[in-house]
DRENPANU-864695 format. One record per residue (C-alpha): residue number from 1; residue in three letters; x, y, z. Coordinates in Angstrom, 2 decimals, always signed. Example, Ala and Ser with C-alpha at 12.3 -4.5 7.8 and 13.67 -1.06 7.14 Angstrom:
residues 2
PT  pos  code     east    north       up
PT    1   ALA   +12.30    -4.50    +7.80
PT    2   SER   +13.67    -1.06    +7.14
end
This chain:
residues 103
PT  pos  code     east    north       up
PT    1   MET   +21.65    -0.95   -24.16
PT    2   LEU   +23.63    +2.20   -24.74
PT    3   PRO   +27.43    +2.19   -24.47
PT    4   ASP   +28.78    +3.78   -21.26
PT    5   GLU   +30.10    +6.86   -23.04
PT    6   GLU   +26.60    +7.64   -24.38
PT    7   ARG   +24.54    +7.05   -21.23
PT    8   HIS   +25.40   +10.29   -19.50
PT    9   ARG   +24.97   +12.77   -22.36
PT   10   LEU   +21.73   +14.61   -23.01
PT   11   SER   +22.59   +14.74   -26.71
PT   12   THR   +22.13   +10.95   -26.82
PT   13   LEU   +18.42   +11.40   -26.10
PT   14   GLU   +18.07   +13.82   -28.98
PT   15   SER   +19.12   +11.17   -31.49
PT   16   PHE   +17.64    +8.13   -29.68
PT   17   ARG   +15.26    +6.09   -31.85
PT   18   ILE   +12.12    +4.32   -30.59
PT   19   TYR   +10.81    +1.16   -32.25
PT   20   LEU    +7.11    +1.21   -33.08
PT   21   PRO    +4.93    -1.91   -33.07
PT   22   ASN    +5.03    -1.97   -36.88
PT   23   GLY    +8.84    -2.15   -36.83
PT   24   ASN    +9.47    +1.43   -37.94
PT   25   THR   +11.53    +3.78   -35.81
PT   26   VAL   +10.93    +7.40   -34.85
PT   27   PRO   +13.02    +9.93   -32.93
PT   28   LEU   +12.32    +9.89   -29.20
PT   29   SER   +11.38   +13.57   -29.41
PT   30   SER    +8.40   +12.69   -31.64
PT   31   VAL    +6.73   +10.60   -28.93
PT   32   VAL    +7.80   +12.35   -25.70
PT   33   ASP    +8.51   +15.84   -24.45
PT   34   ILE   +11.91   +15.91   -22.77
PT   35   LYS   +12.24   +18.49   -20.02
PT   36   GLU   +15.59   +19.12   -18.45
PT   37   ARG   +15.66   +20.28   -14.87
PT   38   ARG   +18.13   +20.58   -12.08
PT   39   GLY   +17.79   +18.25    -9.18
PT   40   PHE   +19.59   +16.41    -6.48
PT   41   LYS   +21.47   +13.30    -7.41
PT   42   ALA   +20.56   +10.88    -4.69
PT   43   LEU   +19.82    +7.21    -4.33
PT   44   ARG   +16.32    +6.50    -3.09
PT   45   HIS   +15.33    +3.37    -1.28
PT   46   ALA   +11.94    +1.79    -0.65
PT   47   ASP   +11.54    -1.15    +1.72
PT   48   GLY   +15.32    -1.47    +1.88
PT   49   GLN   +15.69    -1.75    -1.90
PT   50   LEU   +17.17    +0.74    -4.35
PT   51   ALA   +14.19    +2.41    -6.07
PT   52   VAL   +13.48    +4.50    -9.12
PT   53   THR   +10.32    +6.46    -9.90
PT   54   VAL    +9.08    +6.92   -13.44
PT   55   LEU    +6.41    +9.53   -14.09
PT   56   ALA    +4.52   +10.29   -17.27
PT   57   ASP    +1.74   +12.52   -18.52
PT   58   VAL    -0.46   +10.91   -21.15
PT   59   ASN    -2.02   +12.88   -23.98
PT   60   THR    -5.54   +11.44   -23.74
PT   61   LYS    -6.28   +12.59   -27.29
PT   62   VAL    -3.87    +9.98   -28.67
PT   63   ALA    -3.40    +7.41   -25.89
PT   64   ASN    -5.05    +5.80   -22.89
PT   65   ALA    -3.13    +5.51   -19.61
PT   66   ASN    -4.81    +2.22   -18.64
PT   67   ALA    -3.94    +0.66   -22.01
PT   68   ILE    -0.34    +1.84   -21.67
PT   69   ARG    -0.06    +0.32   -18.18
PT   70   GLU    -1.58    -2.95   -19.44
PT   71   GLN    +0.93    -3.11   -22.30
PT   72   LEU    +3.83    -2.34   -19.95
PT   73   ALA    +2.67    -5.02   -17.50
PT   74   ALA    +2.15    -7.60   -20.26
PT   75   SER    +5.35    -7.18   -22.23
PT   76   VAL    +7.90    -4.54   -21.29
PT   77   LEU    +8.11    -5.00   -17.52
PT   78   PRO    +8.31    -8.83   -17.57
PT   79   GLN   +11.29    -8.52   -19.93
PT   80   LEU   +13.02    -6.15   -17.49
PT   81   VAL   +12.31    -8.55   -14.62
PT   82   GLU   +13.79   -11.45   -16.56
PT   83   LYS   +16.86    -9.58   -17.74
PT   84   TYR   +17.71    -7.51   -14.65
PT   85   ASP   +15.92    -9.27   -11.76
PT   86   VAL   +14.04    -6.11   -10.79
PT   87   HIS   +10.67    -5.70    -9.09
PT   88   TRP    +8.06    -3.18   -10.19
PT   89   ALA    +4.74    -1.77    -9.05
PT   90   PHE    +2.27    +0.79   -10.29
PT   91   THR    +1.63    +3.32    -7.56
PT   92   GLY    -0.20    +6.59    -7.13
PT   93   LYS    -3.35    +6.97    -9.25
PT   94   ALA    -2.79    +3.61   -10.93
PT   95   GLU    -2.66    +1.87    -7.55
PT   96   ASP    -5.79    +3.70    -6.39
PT   97   GLN    -7.67    +2.68    -9.55
PT   98   GLU    -6.67    -0.96    -9.09
PT   99   GLN    -7.86    -0.95    -5.48
PT  100   THR   -11.17    +0.62    -6.55
PT  101   LYS   -11.68    -2.10    -9.20
PT  102   GLN   -11.12    -4.80    -6.58
PT  103   THR   -13.78    -3.49    -4.19
end
C-alpha cells in the first residue's frame, strides 16, 4: 500500500512498479496506458453500498479478457475480499457473457 503522501499524486503512477508472475517488475506505463481526464469527484453507491467502477480495454493481440477475469477472480479479488472485506462483481459485457454461458 502506498503511503498517504504518495496516493494523491499523478507522478506516483509514473514510477509505480508492477510485479510480473516471474517475479520481475516493470513500470506501470509498460503494461497500461494512463489517460488523465477531468471529472467530478463524487461518491457512488450501489444497493446502499459505496461502489467503485473499474474499466479496462484489453489488447487482444497480447491478452484475453476472459483469462484476465478468471485470474482476477481466482487470485487478486479473493485477496482484496480477505484484506478489506469488500464485495465485487463483473458487470457489463462480462456479466452478459456469464449469463449466456449459463443458458
